C-alpha positions as protocol buffer text, in pm:
chain_id: "A"
residue {
  index: 1
  type: MET
  ca { x: 4710 y: 2027 z: 4967 }
}
residue {
  index: 2
  type: ASN
  ca { x: 4703 y: 2178 z: 4624 }
}
residue {
  index: 3
  type: ALA
  ca { x: 4492 y: 1873 z: 4474 }
}
residue {
  index: 4
  type: THR
  ca { x: 4225 y: 1935 z: 4726 }
}
residue {
  index: 5
  type: ARG
  ca { x: 4208 y: 2318 z: 4639 }
}
residue {
  index: 6
  type: VAL
  ca { x: 4151 y: 2237 z: 4294 }
}
residue {
  index: 7
  type: VAL
  ca { x: 3845 y: 1964 z: 4369 }
}
residue {
  index: 8
  type: ARG
  ca { x: 3697 y: 2232 z: 4572 }
}
residue {
  index: 9
  type: ARG
  ca { x: 3715 y: 2493 z: 4308 }
}
residue {
  index: 10
  type: THR
  ca { x: 3579 y: 2265 z: 4054 }
}
residue {
  index: 11
  type: LEU
  ca { x: 3300 y: 2168 z: 4231 }
}
residue {
  index: 12
  type: LEU
  ca { x: 3202 y: 2492 z: 4367 }
}
residue {
  index: 13
  type: MET
  ca { x: 3194 y: 2595 z: 3976 }
}
residue {
  index: 14
  type: LEU
  ca { x: 2990 y: 2290 z: 3895 }
}
residue {
  index: 15
  type: PRO
  ca { x: 2666 y: 2479 z: 3927 }
}
residue {
  index: 16
  type: LEU
  ca { x: 2764 y: 2773 z: 3756 }
}
residue {
  index: 17
  type: ALA
  ca { x: 2890 y: 2590 z: 3414 }
}
residue {
  index: 18
  type: ILE
  ca { x: 2558 y: 2359 z: 3456 }
}
residue {
  index: 19
  type: ALA
  ca { x: 2364 y: 2683 z: 3454 }
}
residue {
  index: 20
  type: ALA
  ca { x: 2558 y: 2810 z: 3179 }
}
residue {
  index: 21
  type: CYS
  ca { x: 2484 y: 2527 z: 2955 }
}
residue {
  index: 22
  type: GLY
  ca { x: 2066 y: 2544 z: 2974 }
}
residue {
  index: 23
  type: PHE
  ca { x: 2055 y: 2230 z: 3200 }
}
residue {
  index: 24
  type: GLU
  ca { x: 1702 y: 2275 z: 3350 }
}
residue {
  index: 25
  type: PRO
  ca { x: 1557 y: 2009 z: 3560 }
}
residue {
  index: 26
  type: VAL
  ca { x: 1298 y: 1816 z: 3376 }
}
residue {
  index: 27
  type: TYR
  ca { x: 1053 y: 1805 z: 3677 }
}
residue {
  index: 28
  type: ALA
  ca { x: 1112 y: 2168 z: 3793 }
}
residue {
  index: 29
  type: PRO
  ca { x: 847 y: 2412 z: 3723 }
}
residue {
  index: 30
  type: GLY
  ca { x: 799 y: 2462 z: 3345 }
}
residue {
  index: 31
  type: GLY
  ca { x: 1008 y: 2153 z: 3267 }
}
residue {
  index: 32
  type: SER
  ca { x: 907 y: 1889 z: 2997 }
}
residue {
  index: 33
  type: GLY
  ca { x: 833 y: 1649 z: 3270 }
}
residue {
  index: 34
  type: ALA
  ca { x: 583 y: 1848 z: 3460 }
}
residue {
  index: 35
  type: ALA
  ca { x: 429 y: 1977 z: 3170 }
}
residue {
  index: 36
  type: LEU
  ca { x: 334 y: 1640 z: 3054 }
}
residue {
  index: 37
  type: ASP
  ca { x: 264 y: 1499 z: 3408 }
}
residue {
  index: 38
  type: GLY
  ca { x: -81 y: 1404 z: 3406 }
}
residue {
  index: 39
  type: LYS
  ca { x: -168 y: 1557 z: 3070 }
}
residue {
  index: 40
  type: VAL
  ca { x: -114 y: 1256 z: 2848 }
}
residue {
  index: 41
  type: GLN
  ca { x: -384 y: 1037 z: 2726 }
}
residue {
  index: 42
  type: VAL
  ca { x: -210 y: 726 z: 2585 }
}
residue {
  index: 43
  type: SER
  ca { x: -385 y: 547 z: 2324 }
}
residue {
  index: 44
  type: ALA
  ca { x: -610 y: 222 z: 2383 }
}
residue {
  index: 45
  type: PRO
  ca { x: -435 y: -93 z: 2394 }
}
residue {
  index: 46
  type: ASN
  ca { x: -526 y: -396 z: 2173 }
}
residue {
  index: 47
  type: SER
  ca { x: -315 y: -698 z: 2293 }
}
residue {
  index: 48
  type: VAL
  ca { x: -196 y: -790 z: 2623 }
}
residue {
  index: 49
  type: GLU
  ca { x: 126 y: -675 z: 2551 }
}
residue {
  index: 50
  type: THR
  ca { x: 20 y: -331 z: 2426 }
}
residue {
  index: 51
  type: TYR
  ca { x: -196 y: -290 z: 2754 }
}
residue {
  index: 52
  type: LEU
  ca { x: 117 y: -356 z: 2981 }
}
residue {
  index: 53
  type: LEU
  ca { x: 298 y: -126 z: 2781 }
}
residue {
  index: 54
  type: VAL
  ca { x: 13 y: 139 z: 2822 }
}
residue {
  index: 55
  type: GLN
  ca { x: -14 y: 71 z: 3201 }
}
residue {
  index: 56
  type: ASN
  ca { x: 385 y: 155 z: 3252 }
}
residue {
  index: 57
  type: LEU
  ca { x: 355 y: 441 z: 3045 }
}
residue {
  index: 58
  type: GLU
  ca { x: 62 y: 557 z: 3249 }
}
residue {
  index: 59
  type: GLN
  ca { x: 206 y: 502 z: 3566 }
}
residue {
  index: 60
  type: ARG
  ca { x: 524 y: 768 z: 3431 }
}
residue {
  index: 61
  type: LEU
  ca { x: 324 y: 1001 z: 3261 }
}
residue {
  index: 62
  type: GLY
  ca { x: 4 y: 992 z: 3473 }
}
residue {
  index: 63
  type: ARG
  ca { x: -334 y: 845 z: 3396 }
}
residue {
  index: 64
  type: GLN
  ca { x: -555 y: 1090 z: 3185 }
}
residue {
  index: 65
  type: ALA
  ca { x: -856 y: 1016 z: 2980 }
}
residue {
  index: 66
  type: GLY
  ca { x: -1082 y: 1237 z: 2847 }
}
residue {
  index: 67
  type: SER
  ca { x: -1133 y: 1633 z: 2836 }
}
residue {
  index: 68
  type: GLY
  ca { x: -850 y: 1649 z: 3099 }
}
residue {
  index: 69
  type: ALA
  ca { x: -577 y: 1567 z: 2889 }
}
residue {
  index: 70
  type: ASP
  ca { x: -374 y: 1818 z: 2653 }
}
residue {
  index: 71
  type: TYR
  ca { x: -217 y: 1538 z: 2440 }
}
residue {
  index: 72
  type: ASN
  ca { x: -253 y: 1249 z: 2277 }
}
residue {
  index: 73
  type: LEU
  ca { x: 2 y: 1000 z: 2260 }
}
residue {
  index: 74
  type: ASN
  ca { x: -40 y: 689 z: 2000 }
}
residue {
  index: 75
  type: VAL
  ca { x: 179 y: 435 z: 2025 }
}
residue {
  index: 76
  type: ARG
  ca { x: 254 y: 118 z: 1782 }
}
residue {
  index: 77
  type: LEU
  ca { x: 412 y: -210 z: 1932 }
}
residue {
  index: 78
  type: ASN
  ca { x: 560 y: -470 z: 1716 }
}
residue {
  index: 79
  type: THR
  ca { x: 730 y: -777 z: 1853 }
}
residue {
  index: 80
  type: PHE
  ca { x: 921 y: -1082 z: 1741 }
}
residue {
  index: 81
  type: ARG
  ca { x: 1093 y: -1370 z: 1919 }
}
residue {
  index: 82
  type: GLN
  ca { x: 1440 y: -1475 z: 1816 }
}
residue {
  index: 83
  type: GLY
  ca { x: 1636 y: -1810 z: 1876 }
}
residue {
  index: 84
  type: GLN
  ca { x: 1947 y: -1728 z: 2039 }
}
residue {
  index: 85
  type: ALA
  ca { x: 2097 y: -2075 z: 2166 }
}
residue {
  index: 86
  type: ILE
  ca { x: 2069 y: -2382 z: 1930 }
}
residue {
  index: 87
  type: THR
  ca { x: 2184 y: -2689 z: 2014 }
}
residue {
  index: 88
  type: ALA
  ca { x: 2379 y: -3003 z: 1800 }
}
residue {
  index: 89
  type: THR
  ca { x: 2029 y: -3142 z: 1827 }
}
residue {
  index: 90
  type: ASN
  ca { x: 1879 y: -2835 z: 1669 }
}
residue {
  index: 91
  type: GLU
  ca { x: 1723 y: -2751 z: 2016 }
}
residue {
  index: 92
  type: THR
  ca { x: 1686 y: -2406 z: 2074 }
}
residue {
  index: 93
  type: THR
  ca { x: 1752 y: -2332 z: 2445 }
}
residue {
  index: 94
  type: ARG
  ca { x: 1737 y: -1963 z: 2474 }
}
residue {
  index: 95
  type: PHE
  ca { x: 1499 y: -1704 z: 2303 }
}
residue {
  index: 96
  type: THR
  ca { x: 1520 y: -1305 z: 2312 }
}
residue {
  index: 97
  type: ILE
  ca { x: 1222 y: -1103 z: 2235 }
}
residue {
  index: 98
  type: VAL
  ca { x: 1252 y: -769 z: 2047 }
}
residue {
  index: 99
  type: GLY
  ca { x: 1031 y: -496 z: 2103 }
}
residue {
  index: 100
  type: LYS
  ca { x: 1026 y: -160 z: 1903 }
}
residue {
  index: 101
  type: VAL
  ca { x: 756 y: 111 z: 1951 }
}
residue {
  index: 102
  type: ARG
  ca { x: 674 y: 383 z: 1730 }
}
residue {
  index: 103
  type: TYR
  ca { x: 524 y: 681 z: 1889 }
}
residue {
  index: 104
  type: THR
  ca { x: 331 y: 998 z: 1817 }
}
residue {
  index: 105
  type: LEU
  ca { x: 274 y: 1300 z: 2073 }
}
residue {
  index: 106
  type: THR
  ca { x: 3 y: 1540 z: 1929 }
}
residue {
  index: 107
  type: GLN
  ca { x: -188 y: 1822 z: 2096 }
}
residue {
  index: 108
  type: ILE
  ca { x: -564 y: 1726 z: 2147 }
}
residue {
  index: 109
  type: ASP
  ca { x: -712 y: 2071 z: 2062 }
}
residue {
  index: 110
  type: ASN
  ca { x: -498 y: 2145 z: 1736 }
}
residue {
  index: 111
  type: GLY
  ca { x: -378 y: 1820 z: 1609 }
}
residue {
  index: 112
  type: ALA
  ca { x: -5 y: 1978 z: 1609 }
}
residue {
  index: 113
  type: VAL
  ca { x: 267 y: 1690 z: 1645 }
}
residue {
  index: 114
  type: VAL
  ca { x: 442 y: 1745 z: 1928 }
}
residue {
  index: 115
  type: ALA
  ca { x: 695 y: 1460 z: 1916 }
}
residue {
  index: 116
  type: SER
  ca { x: 750 y: 1129 z: 1748 }
}
residue {
  index: 117
  type: GLY
  ca { x: 1006 y: 889 z: 1693 }
}
residue {
  index: 118
  type: GLN
  ca { x: 1069 y: 510 z: 1769 }
}
residue {
  index: 119
  type: VAL
  ca { x: 1230 y: 319 z: 2068 }
}
residue {
  index: 120
  type: ASP
  ca { x: 1341 y: -66 z: 2082 }
}
residue {
  index: 121
  type: ASN
  ca { x: 1500 y: -296 z: 2303 }
}
residue {
  index: 122
  type: PHE
  ca { x: 1511 y: -662 z: 2402 }
}
residue {
  index: 123
  type: THR
  ca { x: 1481 y: -934 z: 2641 }
}
residue {
  index: 124
  type: GLY
  ca { x: 1565 y: -1273 z: 2694 }
}
residue {
  index: 125
  type: TYR
  ca { x: 1420 y: -1607 z: 2871 }
}
residue {
  index: 126
  type: SER
  ca { x: 1581 y: -1971 z: 2885 }
}
residue {
  index: 127
  type: ALA
  ca { x: 1394 y: -2241 z: 2706 }
}
residue {
  index: 128
  type: THR
  ca { x: 1579 y: -2554 z: 2899 }
}
residue {
  index: 129
  type: GLY
  ca { x: 1308 y: -2632 z: 3213 }
}
residue {
  index: 130
  type: SER
  ca { x: 953 y: -2796 z: 3152 }
}
residue {
  index: 131
  type: THR
  ca { x: 697 y: -2605 z: 2939 }
}
residue {
  index: 132
  type: VAL
  ca { x: 526 y: -2430 z: 3231 }
}
residue {
  index: 133
  type: GLU
  ca { x: 920 y: -2286 z: 3334 }
}
residue {
  index: 134
  type: THR
  ca { x: 957 y: -2198 z: 2995 }
}
residue {
  index: 135
  type: LEU
  ca { x: 631 y: -2012 z: 2917 }
}
residue {
  index: 136
  type: ALA
  ca { x: 612 y: -1848 z: 3273 }
}
residue {
  index: 137
  type: GLY
  ca { x: 988 y: -1719 z: 3158 }
}
residue {
  index: 138
  type: GLU
  ca { x: 830 y: -1610 z: 2817 }
}
residue {
  index: 139
  type: ARG
  ca { x: 515 y: -1436 z: 2972 }
}
residue {
  index: 140
  type: ASP
  ca { x: 805 y: -1231 z: 3242 }
}
residue {
  index: 141
  type: ALA
  ca { x: 1051 y: -1127 z: 2946 }
}
residue {
  index: 142
  type: ARG
  ca { x: 744 y: -979 z: 2769 }
}
residue {
  index: 143
  type: GLU
  ca { x: 651 y: -794 z: 3062 }
}
residue {
  index: 144
  type: ARG
  ca { x: 994 y: -721 z: 3131 }
}
residue {
  index: 145
  type: LEU
  ca { x: 1020 y: -541 z: 2780 }
}
residue {
  index: 146
  type: MET
  ca { x: 724 y: -365 z: 2807 }
}
residue {
  index: 147
  type: THR
  ca { x: 883 y: -206 z: 3146 }
}
residue {
  index: 148
  type: ILE
  ca { x: 1153 y: -103 z: 2947 }
}
residue {
  index: 149
  type: LEU
  ca { x: 1020 y: 11 z: 2640 }
}
residue {
  index: 150
  type: ALA
  ca { x: 807 y: 272 z: 2857 }
}
residue {
  index: 151
  type: ASP
  ca { x: 1093 y: 355 z: 3058 }
}
residue {
  index: 152
  type: GLN
  ca { x: 1286 y: 428 z: 2722 }
}
residue {
  index: 153
  type: LEU
  ca { x: 983 y: 614 z: 2575 }
}
residue {
  index: 154
  type: THR
  ca { x: 895 y: 827 z: 2863 }
}
residue {
  index: 155
  type: THR
  ca { x: 1279 y: 941 z: 2890 }
}
residue {
  index: 156
  type: GLN
  ca { x: 1304 y: 1047 z: 2557 }
}
residue {
  index: 157
  type: LEU
  ca { x: 990 y: 1224 z: 2560 }
}
residue {
  index: 158
  type: ILE
  ca { x: 1109 y: 1403 z: 2877 }
}
residue {
  index: 159
  type: ALA
  ca { x: 1404 y: 1469 z: 2731 }
}
residue {
  index: 160
  type: THR
  ca { x: 1342 y: 1568 z: 2393 }
}
residue {
  index: 161
  type: VAL
  ca { x: 986 y: 1773 z: 2382 }
}
residue {
  index: 162
  type: ASP
  ca { x: 969 y: 2127 z: 2282 }
}
residue {
  index: 163
  type: LEU
  ca { x: 618 y: 2218 z: 2451 }
}
residue {
  index: 164
  type: PRO
  ca { x: 465 y: 2533 z: 2299 }
}
residue {
  index: 165
  type: SER
  ca { x: 445 y: 2802 z: 2533 }
}
């Protein structure tokens, strides 16, 4: 019975502790998520991979182009493929695709840098099937990687960006 009271008190005090630490929901009015939603123009893609990355970013941040945007998000993507599993006959049976995105978020009206940084991650695929299966696996792994990188970049922006008042 005493343990139940302790749990209840803890749960009742949790909102106060969260409020005291400065916690603010990112999608609340005035939060960084709401402030960026539909106001970010992402740099134009120059490859299939950057097209997928930009598409995912626009889904998360809202698509904006031209005069309606307050911020410009410049992204630079680098990817490379590494062999991971090599047989005794020197055949690679598993690959990893590593991706790194460097980004800069700037205000369009004055060019001030609001946020910058990088995110990186990887995905893998098997090369043990036919050529068609291996190519499909690689394409799928690249698509998954662009989704993962867009998620990481969006999360990092929303969590760390300090927008001017």
